[in-house]
N, C-alpha and C positions, 0 to 999 in steps of 0.2 A: 796334475794338469799341466799340459805343455803350454807354451807361450803363444800358440795360434789362437786368434779370436780375442775379442775384447771382454774384459770384466767390467760390468756396469754396476755402479752403486747408486741407489736411490735413497737420498737422505744425507744431508751434509752436516749433521750434528757430531757429537762426540764419537759415536760408533762409526759413521761414515768416514770421518777424517782419520780415525785411528786405523781403520781397515786399509785405506789406500796407502797410508804410510807404511804399515806393517807388510803389506803385500810387496811393495817395492823393496823393502829391506830383505825379503826372502830371496831376492835375485830375479824375480819375475820381470821379464822385459817386454811383455805384450802391452796392448792398449789398455788403459784404465780411464773410465769416464766416471766423474763424480757429479751427480745431478741433485740440486736442492731447490726447494720452493722459494726460499728467501733470497733476496738479492744482496746477500752478505757473504763475505768469506767465512768459512767455518770458524765458529767462535766458542769460547767457554760459556757455559750456562750457569753454573753455581753462583758467580758474582752478581747475576741479574737481581737477585732478591736481597743482596747485601751491599757490596761495595758500590755498585752502579747507582742504587737508590740513594746512598749517602753521599754521592759525588766523589767518592774516594778513588774511583777508577772510571775512566772515560769509556764509552762504548767502543771506540776505535781501538782501545788497548786490549780488547777481548779476543781478537783474532789469534788462532793458533799459530799461523804462519802468514807471512806476506804473500802477495800474488806470485812473486818470483819463485817461491818454493814449488808451486804446482807446475810452473813452466820448467824449472830445472829437473823435476822428477817425472816430467812427461805425463802429467795427470790432466786430462782435458776436463774443464769445469763448465757446467751449465747451471748458473745460479740465477734464480728468479724465473726459471723456465721449467717448472716441475713436470713430472710424468703424469699423464692422464689415463693411459691404458697400457696394459701388458699383453702382448700377443705371444702366448707360449708356443704355438705351433711355428711361428716365424722366428722365435727367439729374438724379439725386439720390443722396444718401448717407444711410445709416441709421447712427445712433449707438448705443452700447451701451444707452443709456436707452430706445431704441425710437423716438426722435424722428427725423424725416426732414427733410433740408434739401435743397432744390432748388438747382441751379446752372446758370448759363449757361456758365461755364468753371470747370474744376476744376484745381487745382494740387496735385500730390503732392510734399510735402517731408518724406518719411517717415523719412529718416535711415538709420541702420544699428544693428544689435544686436550685442552682444558674442557672440563664438563660445563656445559651451558645450562644454567638453572632455568627451568620453565616457570619463572616467576614474573609477574606483571611488573614492568618497570626495569627489567634487567638490561634493556637496551638504551636506557637514558644516558645522555651525556654525563660524564663524571663517573660512570660505572666502568671498571677496568678488570682485565684479566692479566695473568703474567705467565707466559710460556716462551716468549721470544724476545729478541733484542728490540723489535718494534714495540712490543708491549711495555718493556722497561722504559723506553724513551717516553712513552705516554704517561707511565705511572710516576716517574721521577719528579716531574713538576708538581704532582699531587702531594708528594711527600714533602717537597721543599716549600711550596707556596700555599698550603692549606693548614688549617689548625685542627681539623677533626677528620679522622679516617675511621671508617667501619670496614672490618675485614670479615667476610663470610667464609668460614671454614678454618678450623684450628689444626690443619695438617702442617707438614714440614714447611712448605713455602709460605703459608699464611703466618706461621709463627716467626719465621725469619723476617718477613716484611714488618710484622708487628714490632719486633725488636729494633729494626732499622728506623722505623717511623718514630717510636717512642724515644730513641736515642737522639733524634733530631728535634724533639720537643713537640711532636704532634700528639694531640689527645687521641689515643687509639683504643678502639673497642673491637674485640674479637667475638663473633657470634658463632657458636659451635653446637650443632644439633645433638651430639653425643655428650656423655658425662665427663669426657676427658679430652685434652688436647693430644694430638699425634697418636690417637688410639690405635691406628693400624700399624704404627711403626715401633712403638716402645711399650714397655711394661708400665703398670700403674705406678710403680715406685719412681721411675724416671719421669713420667708424665706429671705426677704431683710435684716433683722437684722443679720442673720447668714452669708449672703453674705458679708456684711460690715466687720463683725468680721474676716472672713477668709482672705479677701483681705488685711485687716490691718495687718495680721500676715504673709503676703507674699504668700498666696496661689493664683495661677493664675486660675481664673474661666473663662472657655470658655463656655458661655451659648449659646443656639440656635446653637449648633455645634455638629455634629454627627461624629463618627468614620467611616472612609471609608475602611481603610486597614492598616495592620501592616506588616512591612518589616524589615528584618535583614540588618544592614549596615556593612561596612568593618571593623569598629572598634569593632564590637561585640555588639553594642547597638541596640535599636529598634527604628525605625522611624514610627511614627503614622501619617498617612495621614488623615486629617479631612476635613469636608465638605467645609470649607472656602478656601481650597486649600493649607493651610499651612502644614508643616511637623514638628511635635513635636518630638524631640529626647529624649529618656529616657533610663535609665539603666534597668528599670523594668516597667511593665504595670499591673495594677490591673483592671480587668473587674468586675464591680459591677453594673450590669444592671438589678437588680431585682431577684425575685425568683418565681418558679412555684411549686405548691403543688405536693407532691409525691403521685400519685394516681394509678400507674400502677398495684400494687397488687390488689387494690379494683376493678379496671376495669376488670382485668383478672378473678376476682372472681364473676363478674356479679353484683356488687353493683352499686347503682346509683351514678354517678359522673358528676359534672358540675362546673368547676373551683374549684375543691376540692371534697372531699367525702361528699355526701349529708347526712346530719343528721337532725333529728327533734329537737324540743325544749328541749328534754331530752338527746340530743347528741347520739341518736341511729340511726344507718344506716338503709337502706332498709331491712337488715336482723336483726331481734330483738336480735340475739345472738352476734351482733358485734356493738361496739361503736367506734366513731372516735373523736379525740380531737386535739387541737392545730392548727398549720399552715396548716395541710392537710385537715381540716374539714370546710365545708361551712354549716353554721347553721342558724336557725331562731331566730333572736334576737327580744325581745319584743319591743324595741325602734327603731332599725335601719334596721329591715327587714332581708332579707337573705344576709349574709355577710360571708367573710372569713378574719380572722385577723392573721397577722404575728407578734406575740409578746410573750415575756416570760409570762407576766401577764395572757394573754388569755389562754395559754397552761396550766399553773399551776392552774388557777381557774377552768377551764374545767375538769382537772384531779381530783380535789377535788370533783367537782360536781358529776362526774360519780362514783367515789368511794363511796360517800354517797348514791347515788341511788342504787347501787348494794347491799349496806349494808341495804337498806330499810329505811333509815332515810331522804331521799330527794325525795319528790314527786312533787315539783314545777319545772317549766321549767327554763332553764338557761337564766339569763338576767343580769349578772354582767356588770357594767360600764367598758368599755375598757379604759385602760390607758397605756401610753408609756413614755419613757424618752430617752434622749441622753445627753451626756456631751461632749462639744467641746471647747478646749482652756479654760477649767475651767468654762465655762458657762453651767449651767444646764437648759435644756429645758424639760418641762413636759407637756404632753398632756392628757386630759381626754375627753372621748367621741369621736365621729367620725363625720366629716363633709366633704362631697365630692364636695361641691360647695362653692364659695366665700360668697354669701348671705350677710346678715346684720352682722355688727361687731361693737363691742364697745371695745375700748382699755382703760384699767384702769392701772394707774401707770406711771412711768417715763421711757420712752424708752432711753433717754440720760444717765440715771443712770443705765441702764441695769437691771431694776427690774420692770416688768410689766406683765400684762396678757391680752390676746385677747379673748373676749367672742363672740362666733359665734352662729347665730340664723338661723333657717329655719321656716318660717311662724310664726315668733314672738315667737318661742320656743327655749330655750337654748339647743344646741345639742353638743357643744364642747367648752372646755376652754384650751387655750395654755398659759403656764406660763414660763417666763424667770426669773430664780433666785428668785422664789417666792414659795417655797415648801409648806408654810402654806396655801396660796391661792389655790394651786393645790389640797391639801387635802380637803379643803372646797368645791371646785368645784366638786370633785367626789361625795360628799354627796348631793350637789344640783342636779346633774344629775340623782342621784338615787331616788330623792324625788318623791312622787306620783303626786304632782301638778306641772304643768309646770312653769319654770322660764322665765319671759318675758323681753323684752328690758326695760320696765318700772321699773322692779325690779333693774336692773343693773345701770340704769341712775338716779335713785332716789338720792336725796341729802343724803349724809352720808352713801351710800351703803357700807356695810361690809359683804363680802361673808361668813365669819366665823359666824357672828351673824345671818345672814339669814338662814344658814344651820341649826342652832340650833332650829329655829322656824318651820322648815318644818316637815312633818309627817315622819313616818318610811319609810325606803327605800323599793322600790319595788323589787321583786325577780329578 
């Protein structure tokens, strides 16, 4: 792509920020517009559920770069004035203010929104969600100034908040409808380890339990009625029941959408002048098929990929190994790859010593490795999963298996 015409990015999260930075680094000298719904400079999101809640990091410290960075790199920002419509024929977007911005290429980095539970009382004062800096600002006082917190949903964010709240001395209860915490993200082995960790630190885990209704009581607290018939009283409630991709703009513009904005292996939508990246995009992965991934790594890797493609230096399809992480009570959990079924597993290391990895296989091919307090093994696992030749159970169960040494013997990573 030559430098004539503007590149417009809708979404100022990790993906949007990384894209505009990477595009400038390619030598692109054309106009770049970064448009975001929030009236905030682009900021880091992982600390929202940890350091910000604990008061270890101020919201102001989360910004990736100061305002001068965007001025120096000639990135025009429109923050707090989000896009309301896309006109594909005119190649332009209209903002809430009514302003119209034309584009040569449009990048949608829209992210995902918190699932709103259709539960009576979910709109009561004291009921919180956590997806943005504004949400964190509202939730932090609940962690600091209350004694009882109920968290609805035992996914990654819910469990991170539970750890932060319990560390702060808040009596914390997690209500999870399934039989396991973080069931979509990790194996049963890792989930059970985290459940033991949380319970040992005083978190009350209510598994196989659903929220039925929220009610205000006479004391000003909230009563949470759950499927067991119990009433859990709390000073604040966090609903952390997952996220949905933000696709309304794409749908209204006539782009293909199916659990995310549909893109090809180059992250191009059904309109060749529009790309989509990050949480909002459902893409064709060379190893895992059509998937949508909610993670910082995925958003930033896809942002760099599209920037390189637009600059003409990337002609291969996107196929980076997905990886994720979470820290709870000082325990670091790192996941490489994706596995949606239990399948065959091999555990390497010492669970009792809280340093081990779970290798997960589908049809005798390694597809995912989950590590507890083993960052070196996690890095090796990412190289193994990117290798052109499959890693089998035989590799992992061989006498003297060393993932770091095995990674050195494998061929160059696949794209």
